[in-house]
N, C-alpha and C positions, 0 to 999 in steps of 0.2 A: 504494500500500500504506500503510495507516495506521501511524503510528509505534508501535513496540512489538509489531508483528505479524511473522509469518513467512509468506511466500507460496510456493506451489508449484503446479506444473501436472501434471495426470495426462492420459495419452493411452491410449486403448483402441480396439479394433476395434468398429465399429458392429455391434450385435447385432440379431437378429430372432427373434421368438417365433411359432411356428406351432402351432395346435391343430387336431386332426382325428383321423380313424380311421386307425390304422396297419394296412397290408395286407401280408401276407407270402405269397409265392408259392413253392411247392415243386415241383420237377420230378417227384417221385414222391409218391404219396399219403402223408400224414402223419396218422395216426389217422383214416384214411378221407377226408381232404380234401386238395385241392391248394392251396386258399386259406384263410388264417386272418386274422381281423380282431380288433383289440383294441377296448376301450372307448375313448372319446375320450382322447387323450394330448396333452400339451403338450411340445414340444421347442424348446430354445433353442440358437442357434448363430450363427456369423458371417453377416451380411447379404450374401448372394451377389449381390443386385441392385445393391449399391453396393460393389464389391470394394475400391475405393481410399478409401472413406470411413473417417474416424476420428472418435471423440468426444474432443474436447479441452476440459478444464475447468480453470478457475483456482480456487484455494482460498487461504484465509488463516486464520490462527489467532493468538491471543495467545501471545506468548513466555512460556515458563516461566522461573523464576528461573535454572535451569541454562543454558537457551538464551541468556538475556540475558547471563550471565557469559561464555559461550563466544564469542558473536558480537559483543558490544558492548563488550568489554574494552578 
């Protein structure tokens, strides 16, 4: 870590984005149809193909005057 900087780490679940046609099935006709389709949609959520995967990133930034007084006093 360079002098005068603050470092921190972020951790998050690995995400996946899927684009396609959403298909809805009804057991009884709904407005005359059992199946409904949407225009292409994009859905984002946890990557279930890698359930134990995490995204870990290191970050750093220059200290502000207040942070320098608080941590370097």
